[in-house]
DOMAR-972660 format. One record per residue (C-alpha): residue number from 1; residue in one letter; x, y, z. Coordinates in nm, 2 decimals, decimal comma. Layout:
DOMAR-972660
+-----+---+--------+--------+--------+
|   k | r |     xx |     yy |     zz |
+-----+---+--------+--------+--------+
| NUM | A |      X |      Y |      Z |
...
+-----+---+--------+--------+--------+
end
This chain:
DOMAR-972660
+-----+---+--------+--------+--------+
|   k | r |     xx |     yy |     zz |
+-----+---+--------+--------+--------+
|   1 | M |   1,46 |   1,77 |   3,10 |
|   2 | A |   1,11 |   2,00 |   3,01 |
|   3 | R |   0,96 |   1,83 |   2,75 |
|   4 | K |   0,98 |   2,06 |   2,34 |
|   5 | G |   0,62 |   1,88 |   2,31 |
|   6 | T |   0,40 |   1,65 |   2,19 |
|   7 | I |   0,41 |   1,43 |   1,90 |
|   8 | A |   0,17 |   1,17 |   1,79 |
|   9 | I |   0,26 |   0,86 |   1,55 |
|  10 | L |  -0,02 |   0,65 |   1,37 |
|  11 | T |  -0,04 |   0,40 |   1,08 |
|  12 | G |  -0,36 |   0,33 |   0,87 |
|  13 | G |  -0,46 |   0,12 |   0,58 |
|  14 | G |  -0,34 |  -0,24 |   0,52 |
|  15 | D |   0,00 |  -0,32 |   0,69 |
|  16 | V |   0,27 |  -0,34 |   0,52 |
|  17 | P |   0,67 |  -0,43 |   0,63 |
|  18 | G |   0,83 |  -0,14 |   0,75 |
|  19 | L |   0,59 |   0,03 |   0,95 |
|  20 | N |   0,77 |  -0,04 |   1,27 |
|  21 | P |   1,11 |   0,09 |   1,17 |
|  22 | A |   0,93 |   0,37 |   1,07 |
|  23 | I |   0,78 |   0,41 |   1,39 |
|  24 | R |   1,09 |   0,34 |   1,55 |
|  25 | A |   1,31 |   0,59 |   1,37 |
|  26 | V |   1,04 |   0,85 |   1,44 |
|  27 | T |   1,01 |   0,79 |   1,86 |
|  28 | Y |   1,37 |   0,74 |   1,89 |
|  29 | R |   1,50 |   1,06 |   1,76 |
|  30 | A |   1,19 |   1,30 |   1,90 |
|  31 | L |   1,24 |   1,10 |   2,23 |
|  32 | R |   1,63 |   1,23 |   2,20 |
|  33 | E |   1,55 |   1,56 |   2,09 |
|  34 | G |   1,33 |   1,63 |   2,41 |
|  35 | Y |   0,95 |   1,51 |   2,28 |
|  36 | R |   0,70 |   1,31 |   2,42 |
|  37 | V |   0,57 |   1,06 |   2,18 |
|  38 | I |   0,24 |   0,91 |   2,18 |
|  39 | G |   0,16 |   0,61 |   1,98 |
|  40 | I |  -0,23 |   0,64 |   1,82 |
|  41 | R |  -0,37 |   0,28 |   1,80 |
|  42 | R |  -0,59 |   0,15 |   1,53 |
|  43 | G |  -0,56 |   0,42 |   1,26 |
|  44 | W |  -0,78 |   0,74 |   1,29 |
|  45 | A |  -1,00 |   0,47 |   1,46 |
|  46 | G |  -0,82 |   0,58 |   1,78 |
|  47 | L |  -0,84 |   0,94 |   1,74 |
|  48 | V |  -1,30 |   0,83 |   1,72 |
|  49 | E |  -1,32 |   0,61 |   2,01 |
|  50 | M |  -1,08 |   0,82 |   2,23 |
|  51 | E |  -1,30 |   0,96 |   2,53 |
|  52 | P |  -1,12 |   1,32 |   2,67 |
|  53 | E |  -1,18 |   1,24 |   3,03 |
|  54 | K |  -0,90 |   1,17 |   3,26 |
|  55 | T |  -1,15 |   0,89 |   3,43 |
|  56 | A |  -1,16 |   0,75 |   3,09 |
|  57 | D |  -0,99 |   0,36 |   3,01 |
|  58 | N |  -0,82 |   0,48 |   2,69 |
|  59 | D |  -0,56 |   0,22 |   2,70 |
|  60 | A |  -0,69 |   0,06 |   2,33 |
|  61 | N |  -0,71 |   0,45 |   2,16 |
|  62 | F |  -0,32 |   0,56 |   2,29 |
|  63 | L |  -0,03 |   0,47 |   2,44 |
|  64 | E |   0,31 |   0,65 |   2,53 |
|  65 | L |   0,61 |   0,51 |   2,34 |
|  66 | T |   0,93 |   0,44 |   2,52 |
|  67 | E |   1,26 |   0,31 |   2,32 |
|  68 | D |   1,22 |  -0,02 |   2,50 |
|  69 | I |   0,88 |  -0,05 |   2,36 |
|  70 | V |   0,97 |   0,07 |   1,98 |
|  71 | N |   1,31 |  -0,14 |   1,93 |
|  72 | R |   1,16 |  -0,46 |   2,03 |
|  73 | A |   0,87 |  -0,43 |   1,76 |
|  74 | G |   1,12 |  -0,22 |   1,52 |
|  75 | R |   1,27 |  -0,54 |   1,38 |
|  76 | T |   0,94 |  -0,70 |   1,28 |
|  77 | G |   0,69 |  -0,66 |   1,02 |
|  78 | G |   0,30 |  -0,52 |   1,04 |
|  79 | T |   0,24 |  -0,27 |   1,30 |
|  80 | F |   0,21 |  -0,31 |   1,67 |
|  81 | L |   0,02 |   0,03 |   1,70 |
|  82 | H |  -0,26 |  -0,21 |   1,50 |
|  83 | T |  -0,43 |  -0,03 |   1,20 |
|  84 | S |  -0,80 |   0,02 |   1,03 |
|  85 | R |  -0,95 |   0,18 |   0,72 |
|  86 | T |  -1,18 |   0,42 |   0,97 |
|  87 | R |  -1,23 |   0,74 |   0,77 |
|  88 | P |  -1,35 |   0,97 |   1,05 |
|  89 | S |  -1,51 |   1,25 |   0,81 |
|  90 | H |  -1,73 |   0,96 |   0,66 |
|  91 | L |  -1,81 |   0,72 |   0,97 |
|  92 | P |  -2,13 |   0,49 |   0,93 |
|  93 | K |  -2,37 |   0,58 |   1,21 |
|  94 | T |  -2,33 |   0,15 |   1,28 |
|  95 | N |  -1,96 |   0,27 |   1,39 |
|  96 | L |  -1,97 |   0,54 |   1,64 |
|  97 | P |  -1,91 |   0,47 |   1,95 |
|  98 | E |  -2,08 |   0,47 |   2,26 |
|  99 | H |  -2,03 |   0,81 |   2,40 |
| 100 | L |  -2,05 |   0,97 |   2,06 |
| 101 | R |  -2,41 |   0,79 |   1,97 |
| 102 | A |  -2,62 |   1,09 |   2,09 |
| 103 | K |  -2,44 |   1,40 |   1,92 |
| 104 | Y |  -2,42 |   1,25 |   1,58 |
| 105 | T |  -2,74 |   1,05 |   1,42 |
| 106 | D |  -2,73 |   1,04 |   1,07 |
| 107 | E |  -2,62 |   0,80 |   0,83 |
| 108 | V |  -2,32 |   0,87 |   0,75 |
| 109 | N |  -2,10 |   1,12 |   0,98 |
| 110 | D |  -1,81 |   1,34 |   0,97 |
| 111 | V |  -1,65 |   1,33 |   1,37 |
| 112 | T |  -1,33 |   1,56 |   1,29 |
| 113 | P |  -1,46 |   1,83 |   1,55 |
| 114 | D |  -1,43 |   1,53 |   1,84 |
| 115 | V |  -1,06 |   1,41 |   1,61 |
| 116 | L |  -0,97 |   1,79 |   1,67 |
| 117 | K |  -1,11 |   1,76 |   2,05 |
| 118 | N |  -0,88 |   1,44 |   2,14 |
| 119 | L |  -0,57 |   1,56 |   1,98 |
| 120 | E |  -0,60 |   1,89 |   2,18 |
| 121 | Y |  -0,67 |   1,70 |   2,50 |
| 122 | L |  -0,35 |   1,47 |   2,39 |
| 123 | G |  -0,15 |   1,81 |   2,35 |
| 124 | V |  -0,03 |   1,71 |   2,09 |
| 125 | D |   0,19 |   1,93 |   1,84 |
| 126 | Y |   0,26 |   1,75 |   1,57 |
| 127 | L |   0,11 |   1,41 |   1,38 |
| 128 | I |   0,27 |   1,20 |   1,17 |
| 129 | P |   0,06 |   0,98 |   0,96 |
| 130 | I |   0,20 |   0,69 |   0,76 |
| 131 | G |  -0,07 |   0,54 |   0,48 |
| 132 | G |  -0,16 |   0,54 |   0,17 |
| 133 | D |  -0,40 |   0,78 |  -0,04 |
| 134 | D |  -0,70 |   0,68 |   0,16 |
| 135 | T |  -0,53 |   0,74 |   0,51 |
| 136 | L |  -0,33 |   1,06 |   0,40 |
| 137 | S |  -0,60 |   1,25 |   0,27 |
| 138 | Y |  -0,74 |   1,23 |   0,57 |
| 139 | A |  -0,46 |   1,37 |   0,74 |
| 140 | H |  -0,44 |   1,66 |   0,47 |
| 141 | R |  -0,84 |   1,76 |   0,58 |
| 142 | L |  -0,68 |   1,81 |   0,94 |
| 143 | H |  -0,37 |   2,02 |   0,83 |
| 144 | K |  -0,63 |   2,25 |   0,67 |
| 145 | E |  -0,81 |   2,24 |   1,04 |
| 146 | G |  -0,49 |   2,36 |   1,12 |
| 147 | V |  -0,32 |   2,07 |   1,28 |
| 148 | K |   0,05 |   1,99 |   1,21 |
| 149 | V |   0,10 |   1,73 |   1,00 |
| 150 | V |   0,40 |   1,52 |   0,83 |
| 151 | A |   0,29 |   1,24 |   0,64 |
| 152 | I |   0,51 |   0,92 |   0,55 |
| 153 | P |   0,38 |   0,75 |   0,22 |
| 154 | K |   0,31 |   0,39 |   0,32 |
| 155 | T |   0,17 |   0,11 |   0,06 |
| 156 | M |   0,29 |  -0,22 |  -0,12 |
| 157 | D |   0,12 |  -0,13 |  -0,43 |
| 158 | N |   0,33 |   0,23 |  -0,47 |
| 159 | D |   0,09 |   0,42 |  -0,56 |
| 160 | V |   0,09 |   0,73 |  -0,33 |
| 161 | P |   0,12 |   1,04 |  -0,57 |
| 162 | G |   0,47 |   1,22 |  -0,58 |
| 163 | T |   0,71 |   0,98 |  -0,45 |
| 164 | D |   0,87 |   0,71 |  -0,62 |
| 165 | Y |   0,89 |   0,47 |  -0,34 |
| 166 | C |   0,63 |   0,38 |  -0,05 |
| 167 | I |   0,68 |   0,20 |   0,25 |
| 168 | G |   0,62 |  -0,18 |   0,18 |
| 169 | F |   0,68 |  -0,21 |  -0,20 |
| 170 | S |   1,01 |  -0,38 |  -0,18 |
| 171 | T |   0,93 |  -0,62 |   0,03 |
| 172 | C |   0,63 |  -0,69 |  -0,18 |
| 173 | V |   0,81 |  -0,72 |  -0,44 |
| 174 | T |   1,08 |  -0,93 |  -0,33 |
| 175 | R |   0,82 |  -1,19 |  -0,23 |
| 176 | T |   0,64 |  -1,15 |  -0,52 |
| 177 | I |   0,94 |  -1,25 |  -0,72 |
| 178 | E |   1,06 |  -1,57 |  -0,48 |
| 179 | L |   0,68 |  -1,72 |  -0,46 |
| 180 | A |   0,66 |  -1,71 |  -0,83 |
| 181 | H |   1,00 |  -1,95 |  -0,87 |
| 182 | K |   0,90 |  -2,13 |  -0,58 |
| 183 | L |   0,56 |  -2,20 |  -0,76 |
| 184 | R |   0,74 |  -2,27 |  -1,09 |
| 185 | T |   0,84 |  -2,62 |  -0,99 |
| 186 | S |   0,48 |  -2,69 |  -0,99 |
| 187 | A |   0,38 |  -2,53 |  -1,32 |
| 188 | G |   0,67 |  -2,73 |  -1,48 |
| 189 | S |   0,63 |  -3,08 |  -1,32 |
| 190 | H |   0,28 |  -3,07 |  -1,48 |
| 191 | E |   0,33 |  -2,87 |  -1,82 |
| 192 | R |   0,12 |  -2,60 |  -1,69 |
| 193 | F |  -0,02 |  -2,22 |  -1,74 |
| 194 | L |   0,11 |  -2,03 |  -1,42 |
| 195 | V |  -0,11 |  -1,76 |  -1,34 |
| 196 | I |  -0,04 |  -1,54 |  -1,00 |
| 197 | E |  -0,29 |  -1,30 |  -0,89 |
| 198 | V |  -0,13 |  -1,01 |  -0,64 |
| 199 | F |  -0,26 |  -0,67 |  -0,52 |
| 200 | G |  -0,29 |  -0,35 |  -0,70 |
| 201 | R |  -0,64 |  -0,18 |  -0,73 |
| 202 | Y |  -0,57 |   0,09 |  -0,93 |
| 203 | A |  -0,20 |   0,06 |  -0,99 |
| 204 | G |   0,06 |  -0,24 |  -1,13 |
| 205 | F |   0,38 |  -0,18 |  -1,05 |
| 206 | T |   0,35 |  -0,48 |  -0,79 |
| 207 | A |   0,27 |  -0,71 |  -1,15 |
| 208 | L |   0,53 |  -0,51 |  -1,37 |
| 209 | L |   0,85 |  -0,50 |  -1,19 |
| 210 | P |   0,83 |  -0,81 |  -1,09 |
| 211 | T |   0,80 |  -0,89 |  -1,44 |
| 212 | M |   1,07 |  -0,71 |  -1,53 |
| 213 | A |   1,32 |  -0,90 |  -1,29 |
| 214 | G |   1,22 |  -1,22 |  -1,43 |
| 215 | A |   0,95 |  -1,38 |  -1,21 |
| 216 | A |   0,68 |  -1,41 |  -1,55 |
| 217 | D |   0,64 |  -1,39 |  -1,88 |
| 218 | R |   0,37 |  -1,19 |  -1,92 |
| 219 | C |   0,16 |  -0,91 |  -1,66 |
| 220 | L |  -0,17 |  -0,78 |  -1,66 |
| 221 | I |  -0,20 |  -0,45 |  -1,56 |
| 222 | P |  -0,50 |  -0,20 |  -1,46 |
| 223 | E |  -0,39 |   0,11 |  -1,65 |
| 224 | H |  -0,46 |  -0,13 |  -1,95 |
| 225 | S |  -0,72 |  -0,34 |  -2,04 |
| 226 | F |  -0,63 |  -0,68 |  -2,14 |
| 227 | N |  -0,80 |  -0,96 |  -2,43 |
| 228 | M |  -0,78 |  -1,33 |  -2,34 |
| 229 | D |  -0,72 |  -1,44 |  -2,71 |
| 230 | N |  -0,39 |  -1,23 |  -2,70 |
| 231 | L |  -0,28 |  -1,37 |  -2,36 |
| 232 | T |  -0,34 |  -1,70 |  -2,42 |
| 233 | E |  -0,19 |  -1,66 |  -2,76 |
| 234 | L |   0,12 |  -1,52 |  -2,64 |
| 235 | L |   0,11 |  -1,78 |  -2,34 |
| 236 | V |   0,13 |  -2,04 |  -2,54 |
| 237 | Y |   0,42 |  -1,92 |  -2,73 |
| 238 | D |   0,57 |  -1,89 |  -2,40 |
| 239 | W |   0,49 |  -2,26 |  -2,32 |
| 240 | K |   0,62 |  -2,37 |  -2,62 |
| 241 | R |   0,99 |  -2,23 |  -2,59 |
| 242 | N |   1,04 |  -2,31 |  -2,20 |
| 243 | P |   1,22 |  -2,62 |  -2,20 |
| 244 | S |   0,98 |  -2,73 |  -1,92 |
| 245 | R |   0,70 |  -2,68 |  -2,08 |
| 246 | Y |   0,54 |  -2,41 |  -1,83 |
| 247 | S |   0,50 |  -2,01 |  -1,87 |
| 248 | V |   0,37 |  -1,76 |  -1,62 |
| 249 | V |   0,16 |  -1,45 |  -1,58 |
| 250 | I |   0,14 |  -1,19 |  -1,28 |
| 251 | V |  -0,21 |  -1,08 |  -1,28 |
| 252 | S |  -0,31 |  -0,71 |  -1,12 |
| 253 | E |  -0,61 |  -0,76 |  -0,90 |
| 254 | G |  -0,73 |  -0,45 |  -1,07 |
| 255 | A |  -0,70 |  -0,55 |  -1,44 |
| 256 | K |  -0,97 |  -0,61 |  -1,65 |
| 257 | M |  -1,06 |  -0,80 |  -1,94 |
| 258 | E |  -1,17 |  -0,64 |  -2,25 |
| 259 | H |  -1,54 |  -0,51 |  -2,31 |
| 260 | E |  -1,57 |  -0,59 |  -1,87 |
| 261 | G |  -1,70 |  -0,29 |  -1,68 |
| 262 | E |  -1,56 |  -0,36 |  -1,35 |
| 263 | L |  -1,29 |  -0,49 |  -1,16 |
| 264 | S |  -1,36 |  -0,85 |  -0,94 |
| 265 | F |  -1,49 |  -0,81 |  -0,61 |
| 266 | E |  -1,56 |  -1,04 |  -0,38 |
| 267 | G |  -1,85 |  -0,92 |  -0,22 |
| 268 | A |  -2,02 |  -0,62 |  -0,26 |
| 269 | E |  -1,94 |  -0,52 |   0,12 |
| 270 | M |  -1,78 |  -0,11 |   0,06 |
| 271 | D |  -1,50 |   0,00 |   0,36 |
| 272 | Q |  -1,55 |   0,34 |   0,45 |
| 273 | Y |  -1,32 |   0,54 |   0,15 |
| 274 | G |  -1,58 |   0,34 |  -0,05 |
| 275 | H |  -1,37 |   0,06 |  -0,21 |
| 276 | R |  -1,55 |  -0,29 |  -0,25 |
| 277 | K |  -1,27 |  -0,59 |  -0,13 |
| 278 | L |  -1,12 |  -0,68 |  -0,49 |
| 279 | G |  -1,04 |  -1,04 |  -0,59 |
| 280 | G |  -1,07 |  -1,27 |  -0,86 |
| 281 | I |  -0,95 |  -1,20 |  -1,18 |
| 282 | G |  -0,68 |  -1,46 |  -1,16 |
| 283 | D |  -0,97 |  -1,71 |  -1,12 |
| 284 | K |  -1,12 |  -1,61 |  -1,42 |
| 285 | V |  -0,81 |  -1,56 |  -1,66 |
| 286 | A |  -0,72 |  -1,91 |  -1,53 |
| 287 | A |  -1,07 |  -2,07 |  -1,64 |
| 288 | Q |  -1,06 |  -1,88 |  -2,00 |
| 289 | L |  -0,68 |  -1,96 |  -2,03 |
| 290 | K |  -0,77 |  -2,37 |  -1,98 |
| 291 | E |  -1,07 |  -2,33 |  -2,20 |
| 292 | L |  -0,90 |  -2,08 |  -2,51 |
| 293 | S |  -0,52 |  -2,29 |  -2,51 |
| 294 | P |  -0,64 |  -2,55 |  -2,80 |
| 295 | K |  -0,70 |  -2,27 |  -3,05 |
| 296 | Y |  -0,35 |  -2,21 |  -3,03 |
| 297 | N |  -0,20 |  -2,53 |  -2,92 |
| 298 | N |  -0,29 |  -2,78 |  -3,24 |
| 299 | G |  -0,64 |  -2,91 |  -3,01 |
| 300 | R |  -0,45 |  -2,98 |  -2,72 |
| 301 | R |  -0,57 |  -2,81 |  -2,41 |
| 302 | I |  -0,30 |  -2,66 |  -2,15 |
| 303 | N |  -0,45 |  -2,68 |  -1,78 |
| 304 | V |  -0,35 |  -2,38 |  -1,52 |
| 305 | L |  -0,21 |  -2,36 |  -1,16 |
| 306 | N |  -0,37 |  -2,05 |  -1,03 |
| 307 | Q |  -0,29 |  -1,88 |  -0,69 |
| 308 | R |  -0,32 |  -1,58 |  -0,55 |
| 309 | L |  -0,08 |  -1,43 |  -0,34 |
| 310 | G |  -0,25 |  -1,27 |  -0,14 |
| 311 | Y |  -0,11 |  -1,18 |   0,26 |
| 312 | L |   0,22 |  -1,37 |   0,18 |
| 313 | V |   0,34 |  -1,06 |   0,02 |
| 314 | R |   0,28 |  -0,83 |   0,30 |
| 315 | S |   0,30 |  -1,05 |   0,61 |
| 316 | G |   0,65 |  -1,13 |   0,77 |
| 317 | D |   0,98 |  -0,90 |   0,85 |
| 318 | P |   1,05 |  -0,63 |   0,62 |
| 319 | D |   1,37 |  -0,67 |   0,36 |
| 320 | A |   1,67 |  -0,47 |   0,36 |
| 321 | L |   1,53 |  -0,13 |   0,16 |
| 322 | D |   1,23 |  -0,16 |   0,41 |
| 323 | S |   1,40 |  -0,10 |   0,70 |
| 324 | I |   1,67 |   0,18 |   0,54 |
| 325 | V |   1,37 |   0,37 |   0,38 |
| 326 | P |   1,15 |   0,42 |   0,72 |
| 327 | M |   1,48 |   0,54 |   0,93 |
| 328 | A |   1,54 |   0,76 |   0,67 |
| 329 | F |   1,17 |   0,91 |   0,66 |
| 330 | G |   1,13 |   0,89 |   1,06 |
| 331 | N |   1,44 |   1,14 |   1,04 |
| 332 | I |   1,33 |   1,36 |   0,78 |
| 333 | A |   1,00 |   1,39 |   1,00 |
| 334 | L |   1,17 |   1,49 |   1,28 |
| 335 | D |   1,38 |   1,72 |   1,08 |
| 336 | L |   1,06 |   1,92 |   0,98 |
| 337 | V |   0,92 |   1,92 |   1,31 |
| 338 | L |   1,25 |   2,08 |   1,45 |
| 339 | T |   1,23 |   2,34 |   1,23 |
| 340 | G |   0,85 |   2,40 |   1,27 |
| 341 | T |   0,74 |   2,28 |   0,89 |
| 342 | S |   0,43 |   2,07 |   0,81 |
| 343 | G |   0,16 |   2,02 |   0,58 |
| 344 | R |   0,47 |   1,83 |   0,39 |
| 345 | L |   0,42 |   1,47 |   0,24 |
| 346 | I |   0,79 |   1,28 |   0,28 |
| 347 | I |   0,91 |   1,14 |  -0,09 |
| 348 | L |   1,18 |   0,96 |  -0,26 |
| 349 | H |   1,18 |   1,12 |  -0,61 |
| 350 | N |   1,46 |   0,99 |  -0,85 |
| 351 | G |   1,69 |   0,89 |  -0,56 |
| 352 | I |   1,70 |   1,14 |  -0,35 |
| 353 | Y |   1,46 |   1,19 |  -0,01 |
| 354 | D |   1,29 |   1,50 |  -0,02 |
| 355 | T |   0,94 |   1,69 |   0,10 |
| 356 | I |   0,65 |   1,79 |  -0,09 |
| 357 | P |   0,31 |   2,02 |   0,02 |
| 358 | L |   0,07 |   1,71 |   0,10 |
| 359 | D |  -0,19 |   1,85 |  -0,09 |
| 360 | V |  -0,06 |   1,61 |  -0,35 |
| 361 | V |  -0,25 |   1,34 |  -0,23 |
| 362 | T |  -0,56 |   1,46 |  -0,31 |
| 363 | G |  -0,50 |   1,51 |  -0,66 |
| 364 | H |  -0,50 |   1,18 |  -0,87 |
| 365 | H |  -0,43 |   0,81 |  -0,85 |
| 366 | K |  -0,04 |   0,74 |  -0,92 |
| 367 | V |  -0,05 |   0,48 |  -1,20 |
| 368 | V |   0,21 |   0,30 |  -1,47 |
| 369 | D |   0,32 |   0,51 |  -1,70 |
| 370 | V |   0,17 |   0,27 |  -1,99 |
| 371 | E |   0,35 |   0,46 |  -2,31 |
| 372 | K |   0,67 |   0,47 |  -2,11 |
| 373 | Y |   0,67 |   0,13 |  -1,93 |
| 374 | Y |   0,41 |  -0,13 |  -2,09 |
| 375 | H |   0,37 |  -0,29 |  -2,46 |
| 376 | L |   0,03 |  -0,34 |  -2,53 |
| 377 | E |   0,07 |  -0,60 |  -2,75 |
| 378 | R |   0,32 |  -0,76 |  -2,61 |
| 379 | L |   0,15 |  -0,72 |  -2,21 |
| 380 | R |   0,54 |  -0,69 |  -2,06 |
| 381 | P |   0,76 |  -0,42 |  -1,93 |
| 382 | K |   0,95 |  -0,24 |  -2,18 |
| 383 | Y |   1,31 |  -0,33 |  -2,17 |
| 384 | E |   1,46 |   0,00 |  -2,29 |
| 385 | T |   1,76 |   0,25 |  -2,19 |
| 386 | F |   1,81 |   0,24 |  -1,81 |
| 387 | I |   2,04 |   0,53 |  -1,82 |
| 388 | R |   1,93 |   0,83 |  -1,56 |
| 389 | Q |   1,62 |   0,61 |  -1,45 |
| 390 | P |   1,56 |   0,58 |  -1,05 |
| 391 | L |   1,62 |   0,27 |  -0,87 |
| 392 | F |   1,24 |   0,07 |  -0,93 |
| 393 | I |   1,26 |   0,26 |  -1,28 |
| 394 | M |   0,89 |   0,34 |  -1,24 |
| 395 | T |   0,87 |   0,73 |  -1,15 |
| 396 | S |   0,63 |   0,97 |  -1,01 |
| 397 | E |   0,57 |   1,28 |  -1,16 |
| 398 | F |   0,51 |   1,62 |  -0,91 |
| 399 | I |   0,14 |   1,75 |  -0,99 |
+-----+---+--------+--------+--------+
end
């Protein structure tokens, strides 16, 4: 059968459960529609490091996908295509592959011309990137350069604008709830505060929704700076009301205390998108809870169990929703390809699958609508009417 064309798939940014099911869905449908499918390895890095020569060894940069390959991987977590945070438009000199070092000599380089050359070398007719707003912002750049792009949103923070749901979010929420409930046994045994730090740089969805589901008494989100005295008083109140004498707070890694100028970082090093690695706000909260607790507990200190969930919530197999939604997203991607449509982001909005222009990812960060969903004084979700709200409650408004 004559090929209709070539489709390339890549995954960028952090890994989440649901990526492999999305790759499988795209590949199955594309092959059966008569397309050749290429998997780009390590996100944008594969297109940066590729050498467009027949004699070059590019096994580390791409592979041709078959049903057998994707079927084995489709039930698993992570991404078998691997991933990176490479940003071709802002590539440091030290990250240039050997064959490009004579061509680009600035400290930071835009190697997009060679990315375009490599896409042409592969004969790519459509590019399907799966990623968060960083990965997809560069996909938008390629779209403006004339590449036919259909994008799929992925991030367990659920912060890609324009869509209510991103691949990985359900598994993240599910794992957070499970692990919080497991940690309760130790917190209750020792009559402690339990501080759980979760991912969430700009948006607090991964803290707010598990708290709404009963995983914690309070939550701290990036959208609202919190007061430690207020938090301590609330947690002591929860602690006293609990027959097992413990209380729980979930803290987004991007949360900030009042009067603090910046986020809590693990170090000074930045990735190519200008992000320093977050971490440590849970430690600060735990230390201050221990220090302030006597003030609200008749002079008696309450000790703290402090746990950063980290990669536990993004590892392992996808849950049911992160197996189903990627299947739908992948098939919609092929619907767009078959109609010759490009420059679109596949979304879920108010429970309906749809697509919107890709430039939505360059507009602003998607964050929690604090007025609608977060009680500022009580540091917890608002439990108001759920009538006609979408599955995960918190929607994304279109730009």
